[in-house]
CHARMM-style PDB file with segment names, atoms N, HN, CA, C and O in Angstrom:
ATOM      1  N   MET     1      -9.600 -15.453  -4.410  1.00  0.00      PROA
ATOM      2  CA  MET     1      -9.591 -14.995  -5.785  1.00  0.00      PROA
ATOM      3  C   MET     1      -8.528 -15.745  -6.580  1.00  0.00      PROA
ATOM      4  O   MET     1      -8.731 -16.050  -7.755  1.00  0.00      PROA
ATOM      5  N   ALA     2      -7.398 -16.042  -5.946  1.00  0.00      PROA
ATOM      6  HN  ALA     2      -7.233 -15.794  -4.992  1.00  0.00      PROA
ATOM      7  CA  ALA     2      -6.312 -16.735  -6.628  1.00  0.00      PROA
ATOM      8  C   ALA     2      -6.716 -18.141  -7.043  1.00  0.00      PROA
ATOM      9  O   ALA     2      -6.124 -18.713  -7.959  1.00  0.00      PROA
ATOM     10  N   GLN     3      -7.705 -18.692  -6.386  1.00  0.00      PROA
ATOM     11  HN  GLN     3      -8.185 -18.228  -5.642  1.00  0.00      PROA
ATOM     12  CA  GLN     3      -8.141 -20.044  -6.711  1.00  0.00      PROA
ATOM     13  C   GLN     3      -9.032 -20.084  -7.943  1.00  0.00      PROA
ATOM     14  O   GLN     3      -9.162 -21.136  -8.569  1.00  0.00      PROA
ATOM     15  N   ILE     4      -9.648 -18.965  -8.307  1.00  0.00      PROA
ATOM     16  HN  ILE     4      -9.543 -18.111  -7.798  1.00  0.00      PROA
ATOM     17  CA  ILE     4     -10.577 -18.984  -9.436  1.00  0.00      PROA
ATOM     18  C   ILE     4     -10.118 -18.174 -10.639  1.00  0.00      PROA
ATOM     19  O   ILE     4     -10.704 -18.291 -11.715  1.00  0.00      PROA
ATOM     20  N   ALA     5      -9.083 -17.356 -10.480  1.00  0.00      PROA
ATOM     21  HN  ALA     5      -8.607 -17.261  -9.606  1.00  0.00      PROA
ATOM     22  CA  ALA     5      -8.609 -16.521 -11.581  1.00  0.00      PROA
ATOM     23  C   ALA     5      -7.146 -16.829 -11.883  1.00  0.00      PROA
ATOM     24  O   ALA     5      -6.368 -17.122 -10.975  1.00  0.00      PROA
ATOM     25  N   PRO     6      -6.774 -16.763 -13.162  1.00  0.00      PROA
ATOM     26  CA  PRO     6      -5.372 -16.983 -13.528  1.00  0.00      PROA
ATOM     27  C   PRO     6      -4.466 -15.902 -12.921  1.00  0.00      PROA
ATOM     28  O   PRO     6      -4.902 -14.778 -12.674  1.00  0.00      PROA
ATOM     29  N   ALA     7      -3.227 -16.255 -12.691  1.00  0.00      PROA
ATOM     30  HN  ALA     7      -2.873 -17.169 -12.891  1.00  0.00      PROA
ATOM     31  CA  ALA     7      -2.270 -15.351 -12.051  1.00  0.00      PROA
ATOM     32  C   ALA     7      -2.096 -14.049 -12.824  1.00  0.00      PROA
ATOM     33  O   ALA     7      -1.952 -12.991 -12.213  1.00  0.00      PROA
ATOM     34  N   ASP     8      -2.105 -14.105 -14.164  1.00  0.00      PROA
ATOM     35  HN  ASP     8      -2.221 -14.966 -14.660  1.00  0.00      PROA
ATOM     36  CA  ASP     8      -1.911 -12.879 -14.939  1.00  0.00      PROA
ATOM     37  C   ASP     8      -3.088 -11.922 -14.773  1.00  0.00      PROA
ATOM     38  O   ASP     8      -2.904 -10.705 -14.813  1.00  0.00      PROA
ATOM     39  N   VAL     9      -4.286 -12.453 -14.590  1.00  0.00      PROA
ATOM     40  HN  VAL     9      -4.436 -13.442 -14.558  1.00  0.00      PROA
ATOM     41  CA  VAL     9      -5.461 -11.610 -14.368  1.00  0.00      PROA
ATOM     42  C   VAL     9      -5.362 -10.940 -12.997  1.00  0.00      PROA
ATOM     43  O   VAL     9      -5.641  -9.748 -12.864  1.00  0.00      PROA
ATOM     44  N   ILE    10      -4.973 -11.694 -11.995  1.00  0.00      PROA
ATOM     45  HN  ILE    10      -4.747 -12.662 -12.102  1.00  0.00      PROA
ATOM     46  CA  ILE    10      -4.818 -11.144 -10.649  1.00  0.00      PROA
ATOM     47  C   ILE    10      -3.731 -10.070 -10.644  1.00  0.00      PROA
ATOM     48  O   ILE    10      -3.894  -9.020 -10.023  1.00  0.00      PROA
ATOM     49  N   ALA    11      -2.630 -10.333 -11.334  1.00  0.00      PROA
ATOM     50  HN  ALA    11      -2.498 -11.186 -11.839  1.00  0.00      PROA
ATOM     51  CA  ALA    11      -1.542  -9.361 -11.409  1.00  0.00      PROA
ATOM     52  C   ALA    11      -2.017  -8.069 -12.058  1.00  0.00      PROA
ATOM     53  O   ALA    11      -1.680  -6.981 -11.591  1.00  0.00      PROA
ATOM     54  N   ARG    12      -2.800  -8.179 -13.133  1.00  0.00      PROA
ATOM     55  HN  ARG    12      -3.074  -9.062 -13.513  1.00  0.00      PROA
ATOM     56  CA  ARG    12      -3.334  -6.986 -13.802  1.00  0.00      PROA
ATOM     57  C   ARG    12      -4.233  -6.173 -12.871  1.00  0.00      PROA
ATOM     58  O   ARG    12      -4.171  -4.944 -12.856  1.00  0.00      PROA
ATOM     59  N   VAL    13      -5.060  -6.861 -12.104  1.00  0.00      PROA
ATOM     60  HN  VAL    13      -5.110  -7.860 -12.116  1.00  0.00      PROA
ATOM     61  CA  VAL    13      -5.954  -6.173 -11.167  1.00  0.00      PROA
ATOM     62  C   VAL    13      -5.141  -5.476 -10.079  1.00  0.00      PROA
ATOM     63  O   VAL    13      -5.401  -4.316  -9.760  1.00  0.00      PROA
ATOM     64  N   LEU    14      -4.161  -6.172  -9.510  1.00  0.00      PROA
ATOM     65  HN  LEU    14      -3.950  -7.114  -9.770  1.00  0.00      PROA
ATOM     66  CA  LEU    14      -3.348  -5.586  -8.447  1.00  0.00      PROA
ATOM     67  C   LEU    14      -2.487  -4.431  -8.933  1.00  0.00      PROA
ATOM     68  O   LEU    14      -2.134  -3.552  -8.146  1.00  0.00      PROA
ATOM     69  N   GLU    15      -2.144  -4.417 -10.215  1.00  0.00      PROA
ATOM     70  HN  GLU    15      -2.431  -5.130 -10.854  1.00  0.00      PROA
ATOM     71  CA  GLU    15      -1.317  -3.352 -10.776  1.00  0.00      PROA
ATOM     72  C   GLU    15      -2.144  -2.221 -11.369  1.00  0.00      PROA
ATOM     73  O   GLU    15      -1.583  -1.271 -11.915  1.00  0.00      PROA
ATOM     74  N   SER    16      -3.472  -2.304 -11.272  1.00  0.00      PROA
ATOM     75  HN  SER    16      -3.928  -3.075 -10.829  1.00  0.00      PROA
ATOM     76  CA  SER    16      -4.337  -1.269 -11.835  1.00  0.00      PROA
ATOM     77  C   SER    16      -4.455  -0.083 -10.877  1.00  0.00      PROA
ATOM     78  O   SER    16      -4.210  -0.200  -9.676  1.00  0.00      PROA
ATOM     79  N   ASP    17      -4.837   1.054 -11.445  1.00  0.00      PROA
ATOM     80  HN  ASP    17      -5.036   1.149 -12.421  1.00  0.00      PROA
ATOM     81  CA  ASP    17      -5.041   2.278 -10.665  1.00  0.00      PROA
ATOM     82  C   ASP    17      -6.395   2.857 -11.057  1.00  0.00      PROA
ATOM     83  O   ASP    17      -6.477   3.754 -11.895  1.00  0.00      PROA
ATOM     84  N   ALA    18      -7.447   2.342 -10.450  1.00  0.00      PROA
ATOM     85  HN  ALA    18      -7.380   1.613  -9.769  1.00  0.00      PROA
ATOM     86  CA  ALA    18      -8.812   2.712 -10.821  1.00  0.00      PROA
ATOM     87  C   ALA    18      -9.152   4.162 -10.495  1.00  0.00      PROA
ATOM     88  O   ALA    18      -9.950   4.777 -11.203  1.00  0.00      PROA
ATOM     89  N   ASP    19      -8.566   4.719  -9.444  1.00  0.00      PROA
ATOM     90  HN  ASP    19      -7.917   4.220  -8.869  1.00  0.00      PROA
ATOM     91  CA  ASP    19      -8.938   6.076  -9.048  1.00  0.00      PROA
ATOM     92  C   ASP    19      -8.003   7.155  -9.586  1.00  0.00      PROA
ATOM     93  O   ASP    19      -8.248   8.342  -9.371  1.00  0.00      PROA
ATOM     94  N   GLY    20      -6.939   6.765 -10.280  1.00  0.00      PROA
ATOM     95  HN  GLY    20      -6.740   5.801 -10.456  1.00  0.00      PROA
ATOM     96  CA  GLY    20      -6.062   7.719 -10.952  1.00  0.00      PROA
ATOM     97  C   GLY    20      -5.157   8.530 -10.036  1.00  0.00      PROA
ATOM     98  O   GLY    20      -4.704   9.608 -10.423  1.00  0.00      PROA
ATOM     99  N   ASP    21      -4.885   8.039  -8.836  1.00  0.00      PROA
ATOM    100  HN  ASP    21      -5.253   7.164  -8.522  1.00  0.00      PROA
ATOM    101  CA  ASP    21      -4.031   8.794  -7.918  1.00  0.00      PROA
ATOM    102  C   ASP    21      -2.561   8.387  -7.988  1.00  0.00      PROA
ATOM    103  O   ASP    21      -1.729   8.922  -7.256  1.00  0.00      PROA
ATOM    104  N   GLY    22      -2.249   7.449  -8.861  1.00  0.00      PROA
ATOM    105  HN  GLY    22      -2.925   7.014  -9.456  1.00  0.00      PROA
ATOM    106  CA  GLY    22      -0.863   7.032  -9.027  1.00  0.00      PROA
ATOM    107  C   GLY    22      -0.457   5.835  -8.195  1.00  0.00      PROA
ATOM    108  O   GLY    22       0.668   5.350  -8.316  1.00  0.00      PROA
ATOM    109  N   LEU    23      -1.358   5.349  -7.347  1.00  0.00      PROA
ATOM    110  HN  LEU    23      -2.272   5.743  -7.249  1.00  0.00      PROA
ATOM    111  CA  LEU    23      -1.078   4.164  -6.541  1.00  0.00      PROA
ATOM    112  C   LEU    23      -1.803   2.967  -7.133  1.00  0.00      PROA
ATOM    113  O   LEU    23      -2.981   3.053  -7.478  1.00  0.00      PROA
ATOM    114  N   THR    24      -1.099   1.858  -7.248  1.00  0.00      PROA
ATOM    115  HN  THR    24      -0.142   1.788  -6.968  1.00  0.00      PROA
ATOM    116  CA  THR    24      -1.753   0.638  -7.723  1.00  0.00      PROA
ATOM    117  C   THR    24      -2.633   0.076  -6.614  1.00  0.00      PROA
ATOM    118  O   THR    24      -2.517   0.478  -5.456  1.00  0.00      PROA
ATOM    119  N   LEU    25      -3.507  -0.851  -6.970  1.00  0.00      PROA
ATOM    120  HN  LEU    25      -3.601  -1.178  -7.910  1.00  0.00      PROA
ATOM    121  CA  LEU    25      -4.366  -1.477  -5.968  1.00  0.00      PROA
ATOM    122  C   LEU    25      -3.522  -2.134  -4.877  1.00  0.00      PROA
ATOM    123  O   LEU    25      -3.861  -2.051  -3.696  1.00  0.00      PROA
ATOM    124  N   ALA    26      -2.431  -2.783  -5.264  1.00  0.00      PROA
ATOM    125  HN  ALA    26      -2.156  -2.850  -6.223  1.00  0.00      PROA
ATOM    126  CA  ALA    26      -1.557  -3.430  -4.283  1.00  0.00      PROA
ATOM    127  C   ALA    26      -0.998  -2.405  -3.294  1.00  0.00      PROA
ATOM    128  O   ALA    26      -0.948  -2.668  -2.093  1.00  0.00      PROA
ATOM    129  N   GLU    27      -0.578  -1.237  -3.795  1.00  0.00      PROA
ATOM    130  HN  GLU    27      -0.619  -1.024  -4.771  1.00  0.00      PROA
ATOM    131  CA  GLU    27      -0.054  -0.192  -2.912  1.00  0.00      PROA
ATOM    132  C   GLU    27      -1.150   0.370  -2.007  1.00  0.00      PROA
ATOM    133  O   GLU    27      -0.919   0.634  -0.827  1.00  0.00      PROA
ATOM    134  N   GLU    28      -2.357   0.549  -2.580  1.00  0.00      PROA
ATOM    135  HN  GLU    28      -2.545   0.334  -3.538  1.00  0.00      PROA
ATOM    136  CA  GLU    28      -3.491   1.055  -1.790  1.00  0.00      PROA
ATOM    137  C   GLU    28      -3.786   0.100  -0.631  1.00  0.00      PROA
ATOM    138  O   GLU    28      -4.023   0.539   0.495  1.00  0.00      PROA
ATOM    139  N   LEU    29      -3.769  -1.191  -0.906  1.00  0.00      PROA
ATOM    140  HN  LEU    29      -3.576  -1.547  -1.820  1.00  0.00      PROA
ATOM    141  CA  LEU    29      -4.031  -2.181   0.141  1.00  0.00      PROA
ATOM    142  C   LEU    29      -2.940  -2.151   1.204  1.00  0.00      PROA
ATOM    143  O   LEU    29      -3.221  -2.248   2.399  1.00  0.00      PROA
ATOM    144  N   LYS    30      -1.706  -2.016   0.763  1.00  0.00      PROA
ATOM    145  HN  LYS    30      -1.477  -1.938  -0.207  1.00  0.00      PROA
ATOM    146  CA  LYS    30      -0.571  -1.992   1.684  1.00  0.00      PROA
ATOM    147  C   LYS    30      -0.604  -0.749   2.581  1.00  0.00      PROA
ATOM    148  O   LYS    30      -0.301  -0.828   3.772  1.00  0.00      PROA
ATOM    149  N   LEU    31      -0.974   0.401   1.998  1.00  0.00      PROA
ATOM    150  HN  LEU    31      -1.220   0.465   1.031  1.00  0.00      PROA
ATOM    151  CA  LEU    31      -0.986   1.653   2.751  1.00  0.00      PROA
ATOM    152  C   LEU    31      -2.273   1.868   3.539  1.00  0.00      PROA
ATOM    153  O   LEU    31      -2.311   2.661   4.480  1.00  0.00      PROA
ATOM    154  N   GLY    32      -3.320   1.161   3.148  1.00  0.00      PROA
ATOM    155  HN  GLY    32      -3.289   0.517   2.383  1.00  0.00      PROA
ATOM    156  CA  GLY    32      -4.599   1.340   3.827  1.00  0.00      PROA
ATOM    157  C   GLY    32      -5.395   2.522   3.318  1.00  0.00      PROA
ATOM    158  O   GLY    32      -6.292   3.007   4.009  1.00  0.00      PROA
ATOM    159  N   THR    33      -5.081   3.001   2.108  1.00  0.00      PROA
ATOM    160  HN  THR    33      -4.353   2.607   1.547  1.00  0.00      PROA
ATOM    161  CA  THR    33      -5.843   4.102   1.523  1.00  0.00      PROA
ATOM    162  C   THR    33      -7.028   3.546   0.748  1.00  0.00      PROA
ATOM    163  O   THR    33      -7.119   2.339   0.525  1.00  0.00      PROA
ATOM    164  N   LYS    34      -7.934   4.426   0.339  1.00  0.00      PROA
ATOM    165  HN  LYS    34      -7.860   5.407   0.520  1.00  0.00      PROA
ATOM    166  CA  LYS    34      -9.138   3.995  -0.367  1.00  0.00      PROA
ATOM    167  C   LYS    34      -8.817   3.763  -1.840  1.00  0.00      PROA
ATOM    168  O   LYS    34      -8.369   4.673  -2.537  1.00  0.00      PROA
ATOM    169  N   ALA    35      -9.048   2.552  -2.303  1.00  0.00      PROA
ATOM    170  HN  ALA    35      -9.412   1.812  -1.737  1.00  0.00      PROA
ATOM    171  CA  ALA    35      -8.683   2.165  -3.664  1.00  0.00      PROA
ATOM    172  C   ALA    35      -9.620   2.749  -4.712  1.00  0.00      PROA
ATOM    173  O   ALA    35      -9.256   2.814  -5.886  1.00  0.00      PROA
ATOM    174  N   THR    36     -10.811   3.175  -4.322  1.00  0.00      PROA
ATOM    175  HN  THR    36     -11.107   3.122  -3.369  1.00  0.00      PROA
ATOM    176  CA  THR    36     -11.776   3.701  -5.297  1.00  0.00      PROA
ATOM    177  C   THR    36     -11.959   5.202  -5.172  1.00  0.00      PROA
ATOM    178  O   THR    36     -12.824   5.772  -5.837  1.00  0.00      PROA
ATOM    179  N   GLN    37     -11.166   5.856  -4.335  1.00  0.00      PROA
ATOM    180  HN  GLN    37     -10.463   5.393  -3.795  1.00  0.00      PROA
ATOM    181  CA  GLN    37     -11.278   7.298  -4.129  1.00  0.00      PROA
ATOM    182  C   GLN    37      -9.904   7.926  -4.326  1.00  0.00      PROA
ATOM    183  O   GLN    37      -8.906   7.431  -3.801  1.00  0.00      PROA
ATOM    184  N   TYR    38      -9.856   9.033  -5.096  1.00  0.00      PROA
ATOM    185  HN  TYR    38     -10.666   9.435  -5.523  1.00  0.00      PROA
ATOM    186  CA  TYR    38      -8.595   9.716  -5.358  1.00  0.00      PROA
ATOM    187  C   TYR    38      -7.974  10.189  -4.046  1.00  0.00      PROA
ATOM    188  O   TYR    38      -8.634  10.833  -3.230  1.00  0.00      PROA
ATOM    189  N   ASP    39      -6.709   9.865  -3.859  1.00  0.00      PROA
ATOM    190  HN  ASP    39      -6.173   9.343  -4.522  1.00  0.00      PROA
ATOM    191  CA  ASP    39      -5.966  10.325  -2.686  1.00  0.00      PROA
ATOM    192  C   ASP    39      -4.992  11.409  -3.132  1.00  0.00      PROA
ATOM    193  O   ASP    39      -4.256  11.225  -4.102  1.00  0.00      PROA
ATOM    194  N   THR    40      -4.985  12.536  -2.430  1.00  0.00      PROA
ATOM    195  HN  THR    40      -5.583  12.685  -1.642  1.00  0.00      PROA
ATOM    196  CA  THR    40      -4.063  13.613  -2.760  1.00  0.00      PROA
ATOM    197  C   THR    40      -2.646  13.193  -2.382  1.00  0.00      PROA
ATOM    198  O   THR    40      -2.461  12.283  -1.574  1.00  0.00      PROA
ATOM    199  N   PRO    41      -1.646  13.852  -2.965  1.00  0.00      PROA
ATOM    200  CA  PRO    41      -0.269  13.531  -2.581  1.00  0.00      PROA
ATOM    201  C   PRO    41      -0.033  13.662  -1.072  1.00  0.00      PROA
ATOM    202  O   PRO    41       0.742  12.898  -0.497  1.00  0.00      PROA
ATOM    203  N   ALA    42      -0.698  14.625  -0.433  1.00  0.00      PROA
ATOM    204  HN  ALA    42      -1.328  15.245  -0.900  1.00  0.00      PROA
ATOM    205  CA  ALA    42      -0.541  14.786   1.019  1.00  0.00      PROA
ATOM    206  C   ALA    42      -1.122  13.586   1.764  1.00  0.00      PROA
ATOM    207  O   ALA    42      -0.526  13.115   2.732  1.00  0.00      PROA
ATOM    208  N   GLN    43      -2.272  13.091   1.327  1.00  0.00      PROA
ATOM    209  HN  GLN    43      -2.756  13.474   0.540  1.00  0.00      PROA
ATOM    210  CA  GLN    43      -2.880  11.922   1.965  1.00  0.00      PROA
ATOM    211  C   GLN    43      -1.995  10.690   1.791  1.00  0.00      PROA
ATOM    212  O   GLN    43      -1.854   9.883   2.710  1.00  0.00      PROA
ATOM    213  N   ILE    44      -1.409  10.553   0.620  1.00  0.00      PROA
ATOM    214  HN  ILE    44      -1.523  11.209  -0.127  1.00  0.00      PROA
ATOM    215  CA  ILE    44      -0.518   9.421   0.355  1.00  0.00      PROA
ATOM    216  C   ILE    44       0.717   9.508   1.252  1.00  0.00      PROA
ATOM    217  O   ILE    44       1.156   8.500   1.806  1.00  0.00      PROA
ATOM    218  N   ALA    45       1.277  10.718   1.396  1.00  0.00      PROA
ATOM    219  HN  ALA    45       0.919  11.536   0.947  1.00  0.00      PROA
ATOM    220  CA  ALA    45       2.454  10.900   2.249  1.00  0.00      PROA
ATOM    221  C   ALA    45       2.141  10.543   3.700  1.00  0.00      PROA
ATOM    222  O   ALA    45       2.953   9.909   4.374  1.00  0.00      PROA
ATOM    223  N   VAL    46       0.967  10.948   4.181  1.00  0.00      PROA
ATOM    224  HN  VAL    46       0.308  11.463   3.633  1.00  0.00      PROA
ATOM    225  CA  VAL    46       0.564  10.626   5.554  1.00  0.00      PROA
ATOM    226  C   VAL    46       0.424   9.118   5.718  1.00  0.00      PROA
ATOM    227  O   VAL    46       0.861   8.561   6.725  1.00  0.00      PROA
ATOM    228  N   ALA    47      -0.186   8.451   4.733  1.00  0.00      PROA
ATOM    229  HN  ALA    47      -0.542   8.904   3.915  1.00  0.00      PROA
ATOM    230  CA  ALA    47      -0.366   6.995   4.798  1.00  0.00      PROA
ATOM    231  C   ALA    47       0.983   6.289   4.806  1.00  0.00      PROA
ATOM    232  O   ALA    47       1.171   5.312   5.531  1.00  0.00      PROA
ATOM    233  N   ARG    48       1.919   6.779   4.003  1.00  0.00      PROA
ATOM    234  HN  ARG    48       1.767   7.573   3.414  1.00  0.00      PROA
ATOM    235  CA  ARG    48       3.259   6.173   3.980  1.00  0.00      PROA
ATOM    236  C   ARG    48       3.968   6.384   5.312  1.00  0.00      PROA
ATOM    237  O   ARG    48       4.662   5.489   5.795  1.00  0.00      PROA
ATOM    238  N   GLN    49       3.798   7.556   5.906  1.00  0.00      PROA
ATOM    239  HN  GLN    49       3.235   8.283   5.513  1.00  0.00      PROA
ATOM    240  CA  GLN    49       4.425   7.833   7.202  1.00  0.00      PROA
ATOM    241  C   GLN    49       3.836   6.930   8.283  1.00  0.00      PROA
ATOM    242  O   GLN    49       4.568   6.411   9.126  1.00  0.00      PROA
ATOM    243  N   ARG    50       2.516   6.741   8.260  1.00  0.00      PROA
ATOM    244  HN  ARG    50       1.921   7.163   7.576  1.00  0.00      PROA
ATOM    245  CA  ARG    50       1.865   5.852   9.236  1.00  0.00      PROA
ATOM    246  C   ARG    50       2.391   4.437   9.090  1.00  0.00      PROA
ATOM    247  O   ARG    50       2.645   3.757  10.084  1.00  0.00      PROA
ATOM    248  N   GLN    51       2.555   3.988   7.839  1.00  0.00      PROA
ATOM    249  HN  GLN    51       2.348   4.541   7.032  1.00  0.00      PROA
ATOM    250  CA  GLN    51       3.048   2.632   7.604  1.00  0.00      PROA
ATOM    251  C   GLN    51       4.474   2.502   8.129  1.00  0.00      PROA
ATOM    252  O   GLN    51       4.821   1.493   8.744  1.00  0.00      PROA
ATOM    253  N   PHE    52       5.293   3.510   7.890  1.00  0.00      PROA
ATOM    254  HN  PHE    52       5.012   4.329   7.391  1.00  0.00      PROA
ATOM    255  CA  PHE    52       6.680   3.483   8.340  1.00  0.00      PROA
ATOM    256  C   PHE    52       6.745   3.409   9.860  1.00  0.00      PROA
ATOM    257  O   PHE    52       7.579   2.684  10.402  1.00  0.00      PROA
ATOM    258  N   GLN    53       5.886   4.140  10.555  1.00  0.00      PROA
ATOM    259  HN  GLN    53       5.209   4.729  10.114  1.00  0.00      PROA
ATOM    260  CA  GLN    53       5.893   4.147  12.009  1.00  0.00      PROA
ATOM    261  C   GLN    53       5.362   2.845  12.590  1.00  0.00      PROA
ATOM    262  O   GLN    53       5.617   2.539  13.755  1.00  0.00      PROA
ATOM    263  N   ALA    54       4.636   2.083  11.804  1.00  0.00      PROA
ATOM    264  HN  ALA    54       4.428   2.331  10.857  1.00  0.00      PROA
ATOM    265  CA  ALA    54       4.079   0.825  12.288  1.00  0.00      PROA
ATOM    266  C   ALA    54       5.154  -0.229  12.515  1.00  0.00      PROA
ATOM    267  O   ALA    54       4.918  -1.215  13.213  1.00  0.00      PROA
ATOM    268  N   PHE    55       6.323  -0.031  11.935  1.00  0.00      PROA
ATOM    269  HN  PHE    55       6.515   0.770  11.368  1.00  0.00      PROA
ATOM    270  CA  PHE    55       7.422  -0.973  12.078  1.00  0.00      PROA
ATOM    271  C   PHE    55       8.562  -0.290  12.822  1.00  0.00      PROA
ATOM    272  O   PHE    55       9.421   0.326  12.190  1.00  0.00      PROA
ATOM    273  N   PRO    56       8.591  -0.383  14.146  1.00  0.00      PROA
ATOM    274  CA  PRO    56       9.629   0.306  14.918  1.00  0.00      PROA
ATOM    275  C   PRO    56      11.023  -0.214  14.585  1.00  0.00      PROA
ATOM    276  O   PRO    56      11.220  -1.396  14.303  1.00  0.00      PROA
ATOM    277  N   SER    57      11.960   0.687  14.625  1.00  0.00      PROA
ATOM    278  HN  SER    57      11.800   1.647  14.854  1.00  0.00      PROA
ATOM    279  CA  SER    57      13.340   0.285  14.349  1.00  0.00      PROA
ATOM    280  C   SER    57      13.943  -0.341  15.595  1.00  0.00      PROA
ATOM    281  O   SER    57      13.471  -0.122  16.710  1.00  0.00      PROA
ATOM    282  N   ARG    58      14.973  -1.108  15.391  1.00  0.00      PROA
ATOM    283  HN  ARG    58      15.357  -1.286  14.484  1.00  0.00      PROA
ATOM    284  CA  ARG    58      15.651  -1.745  16.518  1.00  0.00      PROA
ATOM    285  C   ARG    58      16.554  -0.726  17.195  1.00  0.00      PROA
ATOM    286  O   ARG    58      17.208   0.084  16.537  1.00  0.00      PROA
ATOM    287  N   ASN    59      16.576  -0.780  18.473  1.00  0.00      PROA
ATOM    288  HN  ASN    59      16.045  -1.437  19.008  1.00  0.00      PROA
ATOM    289  CA  ASN    59      17.454   0.092  19.239  1.00  0.00      PROA
ATOM    290  C   ASN    59      18.813  -0.589  19.343  1.00  0.00      PROA
ATOM    291  O   ASN    59      18.927  -1.688  19.884  1.00  0.00      PROA
ATOM    292  N   SER    60      19.834   0.070  18.822  1.00  0.00      PROA
ATOM    293  HN  SER    60      19.741   0.963  18.382  1.00  0.00      PROA
ATOM    294  CA  SER    60      21.155  -0.558  18.803  1.00  0.00      PROA
ATOM    295  C   SER    60      21.947  -0.289  20.079  1.00  0.00      PROA
ATOM    296  O   SER    60      23.066  -0.782  20.220  1.00  0.00      PROA
ATOM    297  N   GLU    61      21.386   0.486  21.015  1.00  0.00      PROA
ATOM    298  HN  GLU    61      20.477   0.887  20.901  1.00  0.00      PROA
ATOM    299  CA  GLU    61      22.089   0.774  22.260  1.00  0.00      PROA
ATOM    300  C   GLU    61      21.687  -0.248  23.315  1.00  0.00      PROA
ATOM    301  O   GLU    61      20.571  -0.209  23.834  1.00  0.00      PROA
ATOM    302  N   PHE    62      22.582  -1.144  23.625  1.00  0.00      PROA
ATOM    303  HN  PHE    62      23.488  -1.176  23.203  1.00  0.00      PROA
ATOM    304  CA  PHE    62      22.305  -2.176  24.622  1.00  0.00      PROA
ATOM    305  C   PHE    62      22.901  -1.766  25.962  1.00  0.00      PROA
ATOM    306  O   PHE    62      23.987  -1.191  26.022  1.00  0.00      PROA
ATOM    307  N   GLU    63      22.191  -2.064  27.011  1.00  0.00      PROA
ATOM    308  HN  GLU    63      21.308  -2.531  26.962  1.00  0.00      PROA
ATOM    309  CA  GLU    63      22.740  -1.847  28.349  1.00  0.00      PROA
ATOM    310  C   GLU    63      23.214  -3.179  28.888  1.00  0.00      PROA
ATOM    311  O   GLU    63      22.490  -4.174  28.851  1.00  0.00      PROA
ATOM    312  N   LEU    64      24.426  -3.189  29.384  1.00  0.00      PROA
ATOM    313  HN  LEU    64      25.015  -2.381  29.414  1.00  0.00      PROA
ATOM    314  CA  LEU    64      24.990  -4.416  29.941  1.00  0.00      PROA
ATOM    315  C   LEU    64      25.088  -4.349  31.429  1.00  0.00      PROA
ATOM    316  OT1 LEU    64      25.543  -5.302  32.061  1.00  0.00      PROA
TER     317      LEU     64
END
């Protein structure tokens, strides 16, 4: 899409919220929620929690 559309058009599309749930298209893609279906605040919270768990934290306790 970036090859055929100007950057400002792509930015507008990614910053749009077609389903009115408060998440932009970019956020919907990042969280894995449905961009064309309203997501409740609870569904959004679950998606954010899943995303957070996908990146494990480093364990700072080393055994020598």
